PDB file of the backbone (N, CA, C, O) and the ligand in Angstrom, with CONECT records:
HET     ZN  A 101       1
ATOM      1  N   UNK A   1      -0.542 124.345-199.727  1.00  0.00           N
ATOM      2  CA  UNK A   1      -0.272 123.767-200.978  1.00  0.00           C
ATOM      3  C   UNK A   1      -1.397 122.666-201.353  1.00  0.00           C
ATOM      4  O   UNK A   1      -1.164 121.457-201.337  1.00  0.00           O
ATOM      5  N   UNK A   2      -2.469 123.153-201.645  1.00  0.00           N
ATOM      6  CA  UNK A   2      -3.539 122.171-201.970  1.00  0.00           C
ATOM      7  C   UNK A   2      -3.837 122.257-203.494  1.00  0.00           C
ATOM      8  O   UNK A   2      -3.733 123.324-204.100  1.00  0.00           O
ATOM      9  N   UNK A   3      -4.190 121.157-204.058  1.00  0.00           N
ATOM     10  CA  UNK A   3      -4.555 121.053-205.417  1.00  0.00           C
ATOM     11  C   UNK A   3      -5.945 120.554-205.634  1.00  0.00           C
ATOM     12  O   UNK A   3      -6.507 119.986-204.698  1.00  0.00           O
ATOM     13  N   UNK A   4      -6.570 120.714-206.807  1.00  0.00           N
ATOM     14  CA  UNK A   4      -7.839 120.381-207.062  1.00  0.00           C
ATOM     15  C   UNK A   4      -7.892 118.867-207.559  1.00  0.00           C
ATOM     16  O   UNK A   4      -7.234 118.512-208.537  1.00  0.00           O
ATOM     17  N   UNK A   5      -8.694 118.006-206.851  1.00  0.00           N
ATOM     18  CA  UNK A   5      -8.743 116.602-207.233  1.00  0.00           C
ATOM     19  C   UNK A   5      -9.289 116.465-208.649  1.00  0.00           C
ATOM     20  O   UNK A   5     -10.364 116.993-208.931  1.00  0.00           O
ATOM     21  N   UNK A   6      -8.609 115.793-209.530  1.00  0.00           N
ATOM     22  CA  UNK A   6      -9.186 115.628-210.929  1.00  0.00           C
ATOM     23  C   UNK A   6     -10.381 114.715-210.995  1.00  0.00           C
ATOM     24  O   UNK A   6     -11.080 114.680-212.008  1.00  0.00           O
ATOM     25  N   UNK A   7     -10.631 113.967-209.924  1.00  0.00           N
ATOM     26  CA  UNK A   7     -11.758 113.088-209.953  1.00  0.00           C
ATOM     27  C   UNK A   7     -12.990 113.682-209.346  1.00  0.00           C
ATOM     28  O   UNK A   7     -14.049 113.619-209.970  1.00  0.00           O
ATOM     29  N   UNK A   8     -12.924 114.266-208.146  1.00  0.00           N
ATOM     30  CA  UNK A   8     -14.101 114.715-207.527  1.00  0.00           C
ATOM     31  C   UNK A   8     -14.210 116.246-207.336  1.00  0.00           C
ATOM     32  O   UNK A   8     -15.221 116.794-206.897  1.00  0.00           O
ATOM     33  N   UNK A   9     -13.027 116.915-207.721  1.00  0.00           N
ATOM     34  CA  UNK A   9     -13.006 118.396-207.620  1.00  0.00           C
ATOM     35  C   UNK A   9     -12.684 118.888-206.116  1.00  0.00           C
ATOM     36  O   UNK A   9     -12.573 120.080-205.832  1.00  0.00           O
ATOM     37  N   UNK A  10     -12.563 117.954-205.288  1.00  0.00           N
ATOM     38  CA  UNK A  10     -12.241 118.219-203.886  1.00  0.00           C
ATOM     39  C   UNK A  10     -10.781 118.673-203.682  1.00  0.00           C
ATOM     40  O   UNK A  10     -10.053 118.927-204.641  1.00  0.00           O
ATOM     41  N   UNK A  11     -10.376 118.766-202.387  1.00  0.00           N
ATOM     42  CA  UNK A  11      -9.025 119.138-202.115  1.00  0.00           C
ATOM     43  C   UNK A  11      -8.062 118.000-202.130  1.00  0.00           C
ATOM     44  O   UNK A  11      -8.255 117.049-201.373  1.00  0.00           O
ATOM     45  N   UNK A  12      -7.021 118.029-202.951  1.00  0.00           N
ATOM     46  CA  UNK A  12      -5.967 117.008-202.880  1.00  0.00           C
ATOM     47  C   UNK A  12      -4.688 117.617-202.341  1.00  0.00           C
ATOM     48  O   UNK A  12      -4.299 118.689-202.804  1.00  0.00           O
ATOM     49  N   UNK A  13      -4.040 117.016-201.424  1.00  0.00           N
ATOM     50  CA  UNK A  13      -2.855 117.565-200.809  1.00  0.00           C
ATOM     51  C   UNK A  13      -1.715 116.529-200.834  1.00  0.00           C
ATOM     52  O   UNK A  13      -1.911 115.340-201.086  1.00  0.00           O
ATOM     53  N   UNK A  14      -0.530 117.054-200.559  1.00  0.00           N
ATOM     54  CA  UNK A  14       0.540 116.178-200.547  1.00  0.00           C
ATOM     55  C   UNK A  14       0.449 115.211-199.321  1.00  0.00           C
ATOM     56  O   UNK A  14       0.002 115.592-198.239  1.00  0.00           O
ATOM     57  N   UNK A  15       0.888 113.964-199.544  1.00  0.00           N
ATOM     58  CA  UNK A  15       0.865 113.000-198.506  1.00  0.00           C
ATOM     59  C   UNK A  15       1.871 113.474-197.411  1.00  0.00           C
ATOM     60  O   UNK A  15       3.003 113.858-197.705  1.00  0.00           O
ATOM     61  N   UNK A  16       1.415 113.427-196.179  1.00  0.00           N
ATOM     62  CA  UNK A  16       2.243 113.897-195.042  1.00  0.00           C
ATOM     63  C   UNK A  16       2.659 112.653-194.235  1.00  0.00           C
ATOM     64  O   UNK A  16       1.834 111.779-193.969  1.00  0.00           O
ATOM     65  N   UNK A  17       3.910 112.581-193.860  1.00  0.00           N
ATOM     66  CA  UNK A  17       4.278 111.358-193.117  1.00  0.00           C
ATOM     67  C   UNK A  17       4.792 111.733-191.690  1.00  0.00           C
ATOM     68  O   UNK A  17       5.862 112.326-191.551  1.00  0.00           O
ATOM     69  N   UNK A  18       4.030 111.385-190.667  1.00  0.00           N
ATOM     70  CA  UNK A  18       4.418 111.717-189.327  1.00  0.00           C
ATOM     71  C   UNK A  18       5.705 110.782-188.965  1.00  0.00           C
ATOM     72  O   UNK A  18       6.510 111.124-188.099  1.00  0.00           O
ATOM     73  N   UNK A  19       5.812 109.705-189.625  1.00  0.00           N
ATOM     74  CA  UNK A  19       6.875 108.737-189.411  1.00  0.00           C
ATOM     75  C   UNK A  19       8.221 109.422-189.887  1.00  0.00           C
ATOM     76  O   UNK A  19       9.223 109.443-189.173  1.00  0.00           O
ATOM     77  N   UNK A  20       8.164 109.957-191.100  1.00  0.00           N
ATOM     78  CA  UNK A  20       9.348 110.651-191.620  1.00  0.00           C
ATOM     79  C   UNK A  20       9.797 111.839-190.726  1.00  0.00           C
ATOM     80  O   UNK A  20      10.977 112.098-190.488  1.00  0.00           O
ATOM     81  N   UNK A  21       8.727 112.535-190.256  1.00  0.00           N
ATOM     82  CA  UNK A  21       9.036 113.687-189.412  1.00  0.00           C
ATOM     83  C   UNK A  21       9.701 113.329-188.049  1.00  0.00           C
ATOM     84  O   UNK A  21      10.570 114.037-187.540  1.00  0.00           O
ATOM     85  N   UNK A  22       9.217 112.147-187.485  1.00  0.00           N
ATOM     86  CA  UNK A  22       9.836 111.636-186.226  1.00  0.00           C
ATOM     87  C   UNK A  22      11.195 111.192-186.498  1.00  0.00           C
ATOM     88  O   UNK A  22      12.068 111.412-185.659  1.00  0.00           O
ATOM     89  N   UNK A  23      11.473 110.564-187.632  1.00  0.00           N
ATOM     90  CA  UNK A  23      12.748 109.935-187.906  1.00  0.00           C
ATOM     91  C   UNK A  23      13.778 110.970-188.252  1.00  0.00           C
ATOM     92  O   UNK A  23      14.927 110.880-187.818  1.00  0.00           O
ATOM     93  N   UNK A  24      13.378 111.966-189.039  1.00  0.00           N
ATOM     94  CA  UNK A  24      14.455 112.919-189.630  1.00  0.00           C
ATOM     95  C   UNK A  24      14.065 114.334-189.290  1.00  0.00           C
ATOM     96  O   UNK A  24      14.746 115.243-189.763  1.00  0.00           O
ATOM     97  N   UNK A  25      13.011 114.616-188.497  1.00  0.00           N
ATOM     98  CA  UNK A  25      12.705 115.943-188.058  1.00  0.00           C
ATOM     99  C   UNK A  25      12.084 116.642-189.317  1.00  0.00           C
ATOM    100  O   UNK A  25      11.660 116.027-190.295  1.00  0.00           O
ATOM    101  N   UNK A  26      12.084 118.068-189.161  1.00  0.00           N
ATOM    102  CA  UNK A  26      11.456 118.881-190.154  1.00  0.00           C
ATOM    103  C   UNK A  26      12.108 118.771-191.505  1.00  0.00           C
ATOM    104  O   UNK A  26      11.425 118.850-192.527  1.00  0.00           O
ATOM    105  N   UNK A  27      13.433 118.586-191.541  1.00  0.00           N
ATOM    106  CA  UNK A  27      14.134 118.496-192.751  1.00  0.00           C
ATOM    107  C   UNK A  27      13.721 117.196-193.579  1.00  0.00           C
ATOM    108  O   UNK A  27      13.527 117.201-194.794  1.00  0.00           O
ATOM    109  N   UNK A  28      13.617 116.122-192.776  1.00  0.00           N
ATOM    110  CA  UNK A  28      13.138 114.863-193.420  1.00  0.00           C
ATOM    111  C   UNK A  28      11.751 114.978-193.908  1.00  0.00           C
ATOM    112  O   UNK A  28      11.422 114.448-194.969  1.00  0.00           O
ATOM    113  N   UNK A  29      10.885 115.674-193.149  1.00  0.00           N
ATOM    114  CA  UNK A  29       9.479 115.825-193.545  1.00  0.00           C
ATOM    115  C   UNK A  29       9.406 116.698-194.837  1.00  0.00           C
ATOM    116  O   UNK A  29       8.573 116.424-195.701  1.00  0.00           O
ATOM    117  N   UNK A  30      10.235 117.705-194.975  1.00  0.00           N
ATOM    118  CA  UNK A  30      10.226 118.573-196.195  1.00  0.00           C
ATOM    119  C   UNK A  30      10.620 117.758-197.392  1.00  0.00           C
ATOM    120  O   UNK A  30       9.957 117.800-198.427  1.00  0.00           O
ATOM    121  N   UNK A  31      11.729 116.993-197.255  1.00  0.00           N
ATOM    122  CA  UNK A  31      12.246 116.256-198.344  1.00  0.00           C
ATOM    123  C   UNK A  31      11.312 115.137-198.703  1.00  0.00           C
ATOM    124  O   UNK A  31      11.138 114.819-199.879  1.00  0.00           O
ATOM    125  N   UNK A  32      10.713 114.540-197.711  1.00  0.00           N
ATOM    126  CA  UNK A  32       9.723 113.455-197.961  1.00  0.00           C
ATOM    127  C   UNK A  32       8.586 113.997-198.795  1.00  0.00           C
ATOM    128  O   UNK A  32       8.142 113.389-199.769  1.00  0.00           O
ATOM    129  N   UNK A  33       8.116 115.205-198.360  1.00  0.00           N
ATOM    130  CA  UNK A  33       6.951 115.827-199.046  1.00  0.00           C
ATOM    131  C   UNK A  33       7.283 116.236-200.474  1.00  0.00           C
ATOM    132  O   UNK A  33       6.402 116.276-201.333  1.00  0.00           O
ATOM    133  N   UNK A  34       8.558 116.542-200.731  1.00  0.00           N
ATOM    134  CA  UNK A  34       9.005 116.909-202.017  1.00  0.00           C
ATOM    135  C   UNK A  34       8.773 115.788-203.081  1.00  0.00           C
ATOM    136  O   UNK A  34       8.502 116.028-204.258  1.00  0.00           O
ATOM    137  N   UNK A  35       8.904 114.569-202.558  1.00  0.00           N
ATOM    138  CA  UNK A  35       8.801 113.383-203.437  1.00  0.00           C
ATOM    139  C   UNK A  35       7.526 112.612-203.204  1.00  0.00           C
ATOM    140  O   UNK A  35       7.216 111.730-204.005  1.00  0.00           O
ATOM    141  N   UNK A  36       6.797 112.873-202.205  1.00  0.00           N
ATOM    142  CA  UNK A  36       5.610 112.107-201.978  1.00  0.00           C
ATOM    143  C   UNK A  36       4.501 112.431-202.959  1.00  0.00           C
ATOM    144  O   UNK A  36       4.499 113.517-203.539  1.00  0.00           O
ATOM    145  N   UNK A  37       3.562 111.525-203.162  1.00  0.00           N
ATOM    146  CA  UNK A  37       2.481 111.717-204.138  1.00  0.00           C
ATOM    147  C   UNK A  37       1.435 112.498-203.414  1.00  0.00           C
ATOM    148  O   UNK A  37       1.536 112.866-202.244  1.00  0.00           O
ATOM    149  N   UNK A  38       0.387 112.728-204.235  1.00  0.00           N
ATOM    150  CA  UNK A  38      -0.772 113.517-203.686  1.00  0.00           C
ATOM    151  C   UNK A  38      -1.962 112.519-203.397  1.00  0.00           C
ATOM    152  O   UNK A  38      -2.112 111.456-203.999  1.00  0.00           O
ATOM    153  N   UNK A  39      -2.727 112.958-202.474  1.00  0.00           N
ATOM    154  CA  UNK A  39      -3.842 112.159-202.147  1.00  0.00           C
ATOM    155  C   UNK A  39      -5.114 113.023-201.863  1.00  0.00           C
ATOM    156  O   UNK A  39      -4.984 114.125-201.328  1.00  0.00           O
ATOM    157  N   UNK A  40      -6.294 112.557-202.200  1.00  0.00           N
ATOM    158  CA  UNK A  40      -7.502 113.271-201.987  1.00  0.00           C
ATOM    159  C   UNK A  40      -8.167 112.620-200.729  1.00  0.00           C
ATOM    160  O   UNK A  40      -8.002 111.424-200.485  1.00  0.00           O
ATOM    161  N   UNK A  41      -8.903 113.416-199.961  1.00  0.00           N
ATOM    162  CA  UNK A  41      -9.559 112.960-198.770  1.00  0.00           C
ATOM    163  C   UNK A  41     -10.610 111.864-199.181  1.00  0.00           C
ATOM    164  O   UNK A  41     -10.752 110.844-198.505  1.00  0.00           O
ATOM    165  N   UNK A  42     -11.341 112.116-200.318  1.00  0.00           N
ATOM    166  CA  UNK A  42     -12.356 111.154-200.678  1.00  0.00           C
ATOM    167  C   UNK A  42     -11.772 110.016-201.616  1.00  0.00           C
ATOM    168  O   UNK A  42     -12.168 108.857-201.493  1.00  0.00           O
ATOM    169  N   UNK A  43     -10.914 110.340-202.463  1.00  0.00           N
ATOM    170  CA  UNK A  43     -10.481 109.352-203.502  1.00  0.00           C
ATOM    171  C   UNK A  43      -9.180 108.566-203.185  1.00  0.00           C
ATOM    172  O   UNK A  43      -8.792 107.626-203.878  1.00  0.00           O
ATOM    173  N   UNK A  44      -8.568 109.004-202.137  1.00  0.00           N
ATOM    174  CA  UNK A  44      -7.306 108.417-201.787  1.00  0.00           C
ATOM    175  C   UNK A  44      -6.117 108.824-202.654  1.00  0.00           C
ATOM    176  O   UNK A  44      -6.094 109.943-203.168  1.00  0.00           O
ATOM    177  N   UNK A  45      -5.142 107.955-202.828  1.00  0.00           N
ATOM    178  CA  UNK A  45      -3.991 108.295-203.607  1.00  0.00           C
ATOM    179  C   UNK A  45      -4.247 108.607-205.044  1.00  0.00           C
ATOM    180  O   UNK A  45      -5.002 107.893-205.703  1.00  0.00           O
ATOM    181  N   UNK A  46      -3.623 109.690-205.577  1.00  0.00           N
ATOM    182  CA  UNK A  46      -3.774 110.181-206.936  1.00  0.00           C
ATOM    183  C   UNK A  46      -2.486 110.081-207.611  1.00  0.00           C
ATOM    184  O   UNK A  46      -1.444 110.300-206.994  1.00  0.00           O
ATOM    185  N   UNK A  47      -2.501 109.742-208.933  1.00  0.00           N
ATOM    186  CA  UNK A  47      -1.388 109.750-209.789  1.00  0.00           C
ATOM    187  C   UNK A  47      -1.142 111.172-210.345  1.00  0.00           C
ATOM    188  O   UNK A  47      -2.083 111.908-210.640  1.00  0.00           O
ATOM    189  N   UNK A  48       0.144 111.532-210.478  1.00  0.00           N
ATOM    190  CA  UNK A  48       0.432 112.874-211.031  1.00  0.00           C
ATOM    191  C   UNK A  48      -0.148 113.049-212.392  1.00  0.00           C
ATOM    192  O   UNK A  48      -0.571 114.138-212.778  1.00  0.00           O
ATOM    193  N   UNK A  49      -0.164 111.917-213.148  1.00  0.00           N
ATOM    194  CA  UNK A  49      -0.629 112.021-214.558  1.00  0.00           C
ATOM    195  C   UNK A  49      -2.147 112.254-214.614  1.00  0.00           C
ATOM    196  O   UNK A  49      -2.680 112.470-215.702  1.00  0.00           O
ATOM    197  N   UNK A  50      -2.866 112.216-213.463  1.00  0.00           N
ATOM    198  CA  UNK A  50      -4.233 112.492-213.487  1.00  0.00           C
ATOM    199  C   UNK A  50      -4.604 113.973-213.404  1.00  0.00           C
ATOM    200  O   UNK A  50      -5.740 114.401-213.606  1.00  0.00           O
ATOM    201  N   UNK A  51      -3.517 114.727-213.080  1.00  0.00           N
ATOM    202  CA  UNK A  51      -3.711 116.138-212.967  1.00  0.00           C
ATOM    203  C   UNK A  51      -3.433 116.867-214.272  1.00  0.00           C
ATOM    204  O   UNK A  51      -2.760 116.350-215.163  1.00  0.00           O
ATOM    205  N   UNK A  52      -3.975 118.095-214.365  1.00  0.00           N
ATOM    206  CA  UNK A  52      -3.696 118.897-215.594  1.00  0.00           C
ATOM    207  C   UNK A  52      -2.207 119.291-215.719  1.00  0.00           C
ATOM    208  O   UNK A  52      -1.460 119.278-214.741  1.00  0.00           O
ATOM    209  N   UNK A  53      -1.808 119.640-216.953  1.00  0.00           N
ATOM    210  CA  UNK A  53      -0.402 120.066-217.151  1.00  0.00           C
ATOM    211  C   UNK A  53      -0.044 121.216-216.234  1.00  0.00           C
ATOM    212  O   UNK A  53       1.062 121.297-215.698  1.00  0.00           O
ATOM    213  N   UNK A  54      -0.998 122.090-216.073  1.00  0.00           N
ATOM    214  CA  UNK A  54      -0.748 123.344-215.214  1.00  0.00           C
ATOM    215  C   UNK A  54      -0.553 122.927-213.834  1.00  0.00           C
ATOM    216  O   UNK A  54       0.368 123.464-213.218  1.00  0.00           O
ATOM    217  N   UNK A  55      -1.298 122.024-213.228  1.00  0.00           N
ATOM    218  CA  UNK A  55      -1.123 121.574-211.888  1.00  0.00           C
ATOM    219  C   UNK A  55       0.222 120.807-211.678  1.00  0.00           C
ATOM    220  O   UNK A  55       0.884 120.867-210.642  1.00  0.00           O
ATOM    221  N   UNK A  56       0.542 120.083-212.782  1.00  0.00           N
ATOM    222  CA  UNK A  56       1.743 119.294-212.674  1.00  0.00           C
ATOM    223  C   UNK A  56       2.971 120.245-212.660  1.00  0.00           C
ATOM    224  O   UNK A  56       3.948 119.991-211.956  1.00  0.00           O
ATOM    225  N   UNK A  57       2.903 121.309-213.423  1.00  0.00           N
ATOM    226  CA  UNK A  57       3.923 122.368-213.459  1.00  0.00           C
ATOM    227  C   UNK A  57       4.136 122.900-212.075  1.00  0.00           C
ATOM    228  O   UNK A  57       5.271 122.998-211.608  1.00  0.00           O
ATOM    229  N   UNK A  58       3.017 123.259-211.386  1.00  0.00           N
ATOM    230  CA  UNK A  58       3.036 123.776-210.070  1.00  0.00           C
ATOM    231  C   UNK A  58       3.590 122.785-208.987  1.00  0.00           C
ATOM    232  O   UNK A  58       4.249 123.163-208.019  1.00  0.00           O
ATOM    233  N   UNK A  59       3.273 121.541-209.234  1.00  0.00           N
ATOM    234  CA  UNK A  59       3.766 120.506-208.404  1.00  0.00           C
ATOM    235  C   UNK A  59       5.332 120.437-208.445  1.00  0.00           C
ATOM    236  O   UNK A  59       6.025 120.392-207.429  1.00  0.00           O
ATOM    237  N   UNK A  60       5.787 120.434-209.652  1.00  0.00           N
ATOM    238  CA  UNK A  60       7.295 120.347-209.863  1.00  0.00           C
ATOM    239  C   UNK A  60       8.000 121.493-209.183  1.00  0.00           C
ATOM    240  O   UNK A  60       8.995 121.315-208.480  1.00  0.00           O
ATOM    241  N   UNK A  61       7.451 122.697-209.416  1.00  0.00           N
ATOM    242  CA  UNK A  61       8.015 123.909-208.784  1.00  0.00           C
ATOM    243  C   UNK A  61       7.991 123.803-207.307  1.00  0.00           C
ATOM    244  O   UNK A  61       8.996 124.093-206.657  1.00  0.00           O
ATOM    245  N   UNK A  62       6.839 123.382-206.713  1.00  0.00           N
ATOM    246  CA  UNK A  62       6.756 123.219-205.289  1.00  0.00           C
ATOM    247  C   UNK A  62       7.677 122.176-204.727  1.00  0.00           C
ATOM    248  O   UNK A  62       8.213 122.341-203.632  1.00  0.00           O
ATOM    249  N   UNK A  63       7.873 121.077-205.478  1.00  0.00           N
ATOM    250  CA  UNK A  63       8.726 120.012-205.042  1.00  0.00           C
ATOM    251  C   UNK A  63      10.179 120.569-204.927  1.00  0.00           C
ATOM    252  O   UNK A  63      10.891 120.262-203.971  1.00  0.00           O
ATOM    253  N   UNK A  64      10.575 121.348-205.869  1.00  0.00           N
ATOM    254  CA  UNK A  64      11.948 121.920-205.942  1.00  0.00           C
ATOM    255  C   UNK A  64      12.080 122.842-204.755  1.00  0.00           C
ATOM    256  O   UNK A  64      13.127 122.864-204.108  1.00  0.00           O
ATOM    257  N   UNK A  65      11.067 123.591-204.457  1.00  0.00           N
ATOM    258  CA  UNK A  65      11.156 124.534-203.306  1.00  0.00           C
ATOM    259  C   UNK A  65      11.183 123.844-201.958  1.00  0.00           C
ATOM    260  O   UNK A  65      11.860 124.282-201.028  1.00  0.00           O
ATOM    261  N   UNK A  66      10.414 122.727-201.868  1.00  0.00           N
ATOM    262  CA  UNK A  66      10.378 121.992-200.641  1.00  0.00           C
ATOM    263  C   UNK A  66      11.794 121.310-200.459  1.00  0.00           C
ATOM    264  O   UNK A  66      12.334 121.259-199.354  1.00  0.00           O
ATOM    265  N   UNK A  67      12.340 120.809-201.561  1.00  0.00           N
ATOM    266  CA  UNK A  67      13.646 120.119-201.501  1.00  0.00           C
ATOM    267  C   UNK A  67      14.738 121.100-201.123  1.00  0.00           C
ATOM    268  O   UNK A  67      15.564 120.810-200.258  1.00  0.00           O
ATOM    269  N   UNK A  68      14.747 122.287-201.779  1.00  0.00           N
ATOM    270  CA  UNK A  68      15.743 123.331-201.529  1.00  0.00           C
ATOM    271  C   UNK A  68      15.548 123.771-200.066  1.00  0.00           C
ATOM    272  O   UNK A  68      16.529 123.942-199.342  1.00  0.00           O
ATOM    273  N   UNK A  69      14.271 123.958-199.618  1.00  0.00           N
ATOM    274  CA  UNK A  69      14.069 124.383-198.332  1.00  0.00           C
ATOM    275  C   UNK A  69      14.631 123.422-197.245  1.00  0.00           C
ATOM    276  O   UNK A  69      15.197 123.835-196.233  1.00  0.00           O
ATOM    277  N   UNK A  70      14.440 122.164-197.519  1.00  0.00           N
ATOM    278  CA  UNK A  70      14.943 121.092-196.592  1.00  0.00           C
ATOM    279  C   UNK A  70      16.453 121.105-196.561  1.00  0.00           C
ATOM    280  O   UNK A  70      17.024 120.939-195.483  1.00  0.00           O
ATOM    281  N   UNK A  71      17.148 121.295-197.694  1.00  0.00           N
ATOM    282  CA  UNK A  71      18.642 121.370-197.742  1.00  0.00           C
ATOM    283  C   UNK A  71      19.119 122.587-197.069  1.00  0.00           C
ATOM    284  O   UNK A  71      20.117 122.531-196.351  1.00  0.00           O
ATOM    285  N   UNK A  72      18.436 123.749-197.263  1.00  0.00           N
ATOM    286  CA  UNK A  72      18.879 125.019-196.538  1.00  0.00           C
ATOM    287  C   UNK A  72      18.746 124.837-195.077  1.00  0.00           C
ATOM    288  O   UNK A  72      19.595 125.289-194.308  1.00  0.00           O
ATOM    289  N   UNK A  73      17.704 124.189-194.673  1.00  0.00           N
ATOM    290  CA  UNK A  73      17.506 123.942-193.172  1.00  0.00           C
ATOM    291  C   UNK A  73      18.536 123.055-192.597  1.00  0.00           C
ATOM    292  O   UNK A  73      19.023 123.202-191.476  1.00  0.00           O
ATOM    293  N   UNK A  74      18.861 122.048-193.508  1.00  0.00           N
ATOM    294  CA  UNK A  74      19.937 121.082-193.053  1.00  0.00           C
ATOM    295  C   UNK A  74      21.222 121.798-192.925  1.00  0.00           C
ATOM    296  O   UNK A  74      21.921 121.640-191.924  1.00  0.00           O
ATOM    297  N   UNK A  75      21.585 122.620-193.947  1.00  0.00           N
ATOM    298  CA  UNK A  75      22.821 123.365-193.865  1.00  0.00           C
ATOM    299  C   UNK A  75      22.839 124.276-192.690  1.00  0.00           C
ATOM    300  O   UNK A  75      23.874 124.450-192.047  1.00  0.00           O
ATOM    301  N   UNK A  76      21.697 124.872-192.390  1.00  0.00           N
ATOM    302  CA  UNK A  76      21.674 125.834-191.175  1.00  0.00           C
ATOM    303  C   UNK A  76      21.971 125.052-189.915  1.00  0.00           C
ATOM    304  O   UNK A  76      22.716 125.527-189.058  1.00  0.00           O
ATOM    305  N   UNK A  77      21.378 123.800-189.776  1.00  0.00           N
ATOM    306  CA  UNK A  77      21.563 123.052-188.572  1.00  0.00           C
ATOM    307  C   UNK A  77      23.043 122.616-188.532  1.00  0.00           C
ATOM    308  O   UNK A  77      23.652 122.704-187.466  1.00  0.00           O
ATOM    309  N   UNK A  78      23.622 122.171-189.592  1.00  0.00           N
ATOM    310  CA  UNK A  78      25.057 121.757-189.561  1.00  0.00           C
ATOM    311  C   UNK A  78      25.890 122.991-189.172  1.00  0.00           C
ATOM    312  O   UNK A  78      26.811 122.868-188.365  1.00  0.00           O
ATOM    313  N   UNK A  79      25.576 124.215-189.745  1.00  0.00           N
ATOM    314  CA  UNK A  79      26.282 125.376-189.474  1.00  0.00           C
ATOM    315  C   UNK A  79      26.262 125.687-187.937  1.00  0.00           C
ATOM    316  O   UNK A  79      27.261 126.039-187.309  1.00  0.00           O
ATOM    317  N   UNK A  80      25.107 125.530-187.445  1.00  0.00           N
ATOM    318  CA  UNK A  80      24.757 125.867-185.921  1.00  0.00           C
ATOM    319  C   UNK A  80      25.641 124.855-185.115  1.00  0.00           C
ATOM    320  O   UNK A  80      26.273 125.265-184.142  1.00  0.00           O
ATOM    321  N   UNK A  81      25.699 123.569-185.491  1.00  0.00           N
ATOM    322  CA  UNK A  81      26.379 122.620-184.720  1.00  0.00           C
ATOM    323  C   UNK A  81      27.866 122.872-184.704  1.00  0.00           C
ATOM    324  O   UNK A  81      28.539 122.685-183.690  1.00  0.00           O
ATOM    325  N   UNK A  82      28.422 123.347-185.972  1.00  0.00           N
ATOM    326  CA  UNK A  82      29.781 123.639-186.029  1.00  0.00           C
ATOM    327  C   UNK A  82      30.101 124.946-185.147  1.00  0.00           C
ATOM    328  O   UNK A  82      31.164 125.070-184.539  1.00  0.00           O
ATOM    329  N   UNK A  83      29.160 125.831-185.139  1.00  0.00           N
ATOM    330  CA  UNK A  83      29.308 127.117-184.381  1.00  0.00           C
ATOM    331  C   UNK A  83      29.377 126.769-182.930  1.00  0.00           C
ATOM    332  O   UNK A  83      30.174 127.358-182.200  1.00  0.00           O
ATOM    333  N   UNK A  84      28.537 125.790-182.455  1.00  0.00           N
ATOM    334  CA  UNK A  84      28.445 125.444-180.998  1.00  0.00           C
ATOM    335  C   UNK A  84      29.694 124.787-180.623  1.00  0.00           C
ATOM    336  O   UNK A  84      30.231 125.051-179.547  1.00  0.00           O
ATOM    337  N   UNK A  85      30.227 123.881-181.510  1.00  0.00           N
ATOM    338  CA  UNK A  85      31.432 123.168-181.194  1.00  0.00           C
ATOM    339  C   UNK A  85      32.645 123.908-181.102  1.00  0.00           C
ATOM    340  O   UNK A  85      33.604 123.450-180.482  1.00  0.00           O
ATOM    341  N   UNK A  86      32.684 125.109-181.718  1.00  0.00           N
ATOM    342  CA  UNK A  86      33.858 125.975-181.679  1.00  0.00           C
ATOM    343  C   UNK A  86      34.332 126.341-180.333  1.00  0.00           C
ATOM    344  O   UNK A  86      35.317 127.069-180.202  1.00  0.00           O
TER     345      UNK A  86
HETATM  346 ZN    ZN A 101     -11.123 113.273-205.078  1.00  0.00          ZN2+
END
């Protein structure tokens, strides 16, 4: 899930948080990534408004996918725990 940096044309990707992953596991990391901003290796943090309309549309779609993916995973974990407890 990489985007083109509007400033240098390099690769911009979603900010990844090892802290969120440690605290809340994969589900937390997915949900964090759904709301996290983007950053470029060279230019640092980027505003969503700096990207083209097309890229922003893709970002919104991907955010929804990440968020839904996180919730599905959470539901699967809860279901598993309930199944184990039975
Ligand atoms: Zn850049």
